[in-house]
C-alpha positions, -999 to +999 in steps of 0.1 A: +123-586+231+118-618+211+149-635+227+133-634+262+103-656+251+111-693+258+084-707+235+083-688+202+048-674+197+052-675+159+052-713+160+017-715+173+005-689+148+022-707+120+006-740+129-028-723+131-022-707+097-013-741+082-043-757+097-065-729+084-050-732+049-055-770+049-091-765+060-097-740+033-083-763+006-103-793+018-136-775+021-148-751-006-156-716+005-194-712+010-219-685+018-249-691+041-284-687+026-320-698+032-315-727+009-282-740+023-247-731+014-235-718-019-200-715-033-185-680-030-177-665-064-140-662-071-127-626-072-128-612-107-096-598-122-096-560-125-111-545-157-087-536-184-076-499-184-100-475-200-090-456-232-110-429-250-106-425-288-121-394-305-125-395-343-127-359-356-139-369-391-168-390-376-174-366-347-175-396-324-159-409-292-154-446-286-146-459-251-125-491-250-113-514-224-084-533-240-097-540-275-133-543-264-157-514-272-176-503-241-197-474-254-198-446-280-212-411-283-215-383-308-193-353-300-186-318-313-150-307-317-133-274-327-147-252-355-126-237-383-099-215-368-102-234-334-097-269-346-091-296-320-055-309-326-049-346-331-028-361-304-021-385-275-033-370-243-043-380-208-068-366-183-050-341-161-078-328-138-115-332-135-143-309-122-180-314-121-186-277-123-161-255-141-162-222-160-139-213-188-111-188-179-107-179-216-143-176-230-163-153-207-166-178-179-187-201-201-200-231-182-181-264-188-199-290-167-182-324-161-149-309-174-119-333-179-088-313-189-064-326-216-040-297-218-031-268-196-037-244-225-074-251-224-085-282-244-109-304-224-138-328-226-170-314-212-208-313-215-220-291-243-242-287-273-235-314-299-264-306-323-238-291-348-205-308-356-173-288-354-188-261-332-165-256-302-135-234-296-112-264-295-127-285-267-146-317-273-182-313-264-202-343-250-240-348-247-251-344-211-260-380-202-228-393-218-207-366-201-220-377-167-215-414-175-179-408-188-170-386-158-179-415-135-158-440-156-125-421-160-097-412-136-067-389-137-043-403-162-069-420-184-056-420-220-074-399-246-064-403-283-077-378-308-074-389-345-083-373-378-098-404-393-109-437-377-087-458-354-093-487-330-070-507-307-061-542-318-045-569-297-008-574-305+017-600-295+053-591-303+086-600-287+096-564-287+069-553-262+081-549-226+070-576-202+070-579-164+105-586-152+111-623-147+144-642-151+132-662-181+120-630-198+152-610-192+173-639-203+157-639-237+159-601-243+190-604-265+172-627-289+140-607-291+148-597-327+128-564-323+134-534-301+166-553-301+187-552-269+221-538-277+252-531-256+254-495-243+273-473-267+296-443-260+269-422-277+250-425-244+276-402-229+261-378-204+228-396-203+242-426-185+257-415-152+229-394-137+199-412-150+207-448-156+232-459-129+207-453-100+193-483-083+161-496-099+134-491-072+097-490-080+083-462-060+049-460-077+023-483-092+011-456-116+015-464-153+048-458-170+047-434-200+073-443-226+080-423-258+104-433-286+109-406-312+136-390-333+163-370-317+158-333-315+183-304-315+190-306-278+198-343-278+220-339-308+238-310-292+244-331-261+260-357-283+282-331-300+293-319-265+300-354-255+321-361-285+341-329-281+348-339-245+358-374-256+383-359-281+399-338-254+382-305-260+364-286-232+327-279-242+316-272-206+285-288-192+270-315-215+235-300-212+223-295-248+227-257-246+250-237-268+272-217-244+305-200-249+325-230-238+309-252-264+315-225-291+352-223-282+355-261-282+340-263-317+364-236-329+394-255-315+382-287-332+378-269-365+413-254-362+428-288-356+412-300-388+425-269-407+390-255-412+377-220-407+369-217-369+333-205-372+320-222-341+287-228-359+266-259-357+263-275-391+255-309-405+291-310-418+304-304-382+283-333-369+296-356-397+332-345-389+328-352-352+313-387-358+341-395-382+366-384-356+352-407-329+346-436-353+308-439-348+276-433-367+250-409-354+222-424-332+188-415-347+163-420-319+156-413-283+136-429-255+119-410-227+104-426-196+080-407-173+058-417-143+034-395-123+044-366-145+080-369-135+109-378-158+125-410-147+153-413-174+160-409-211+186-422-234+196-426-271+182-455-291+188-463-327+162-464-354+169-487-383+163-473-418+161-438-402+150-420-434+117-440-436+088-426-416+077-444-385+042-430-382+026-426-348+016-458-329+002-461-294+007-494-275-010-500-242-004-527-216-034-543-199-037-552-162-015-579-148-007-593-114+025-588-094+037-623-102+027-622-139+052-631-166+033-615-194+012-585-201-013-582-229-009-553-252-030-534-277-018-512-305-034-483-323-021-464-354-029-427-355-013-418-389-028-427-422-012-433-456+020-452-464+034-454-428+047-484-410+025-508-391+029-511-353+049-543-357+072-528-383+078-498-361+087-520-331+112-540-353+131-509-363+140-498-327+172-509-311+171-504-273+203-509-251+199-540-229+202-520-197+173-497-207+152-527-217+159-544-184+152-512-164+118-507-180+109-544-175+116-541-138+095-509-135+066-520-158+032-514-143-004-521-156-018-496-181+018-486-192+017-468-226+044-468-253+043-442-281+065-446-311+063-415-333+081-393-358+064-363-342+085-359-310+074-342-278+044-320-283+046-284-271+019-291-245+042-316-227+054-301-195+052-302-157+020-319-147+014-338-179+022-372-194+038-372-228+016-352-252+023-361-289+006-342-317+014-357-351 
């Protein structure tokens, strides 16, 4: 045991370490060679995360690191009746040699899967545009090169027109957790940090009160979108419970307990007890609890597992947000700031990435939790489109605007 040692061994080791450190500071690192010594090159920072952008109109794939174009290639996407859907994807699996389990065991060399329903990148004939059954065909040399460059989780963005990532600096974007950063969250002026509201109801206890412990260095996947029927129904159940009715589990599913609670609420208002979900019912419940409806929702996932989700508000909710993809670059464990890029998928009179950020109000505890968990290559999607039907177990968020 350490207590039995009269002269602590760590003291000598510490002195040796200090001496070594002083020596390394005083004398530059060198490497031996035939012409004497040469300074050893400093370690280079890791390359920025890779991102693949496919333009369907141009039948082209561009490969980016950050906002720098690395390489490009002609591609061939889905033909009429089998069109490749626009969307935000990531590489789920890879296989050098693969055969289709849908189209007569057709060979798909250097396959990189984007969805479990069958869309993938792979080597194929690109002499004609729009010739595949939904996959994105690549010329052989490029397919081999790309296969060596990518990893599981590499982002792949398929757009109808033309899009490219641009560097963006904005106080709304999440940054690595440091005291100085967290202290300024309330004054960010965008993705504004707000106090938790009662509308968070059932979302809070199970998902958000757990200790914040980073268990993975994989990228976070963050999606902010409009609330769907399930989230709205959970709000309705929460309000019924708050008003003293008994809707059963607050789970977003319409069961008999929720139906009976709605009928009881309607009777107390002197209304016909239909038990039906209507916009009028939502309005009556929000009036009864004295709040306005929350219009947005944030989902956070890592390693294909949901970490937490919660309501967030969207300012000017009737105006379209568009679909914007933000990506964090690499940063060190002690960094105070991450560099971000932004890409807009939707065309026409939609908001810009900065305008979309400024319209989102995030509760302060959610903002802090994400800042503490932030990892390099984290992505943030803001979209009207919601969760795509391809999102599920074993995927990141798939959004198909």
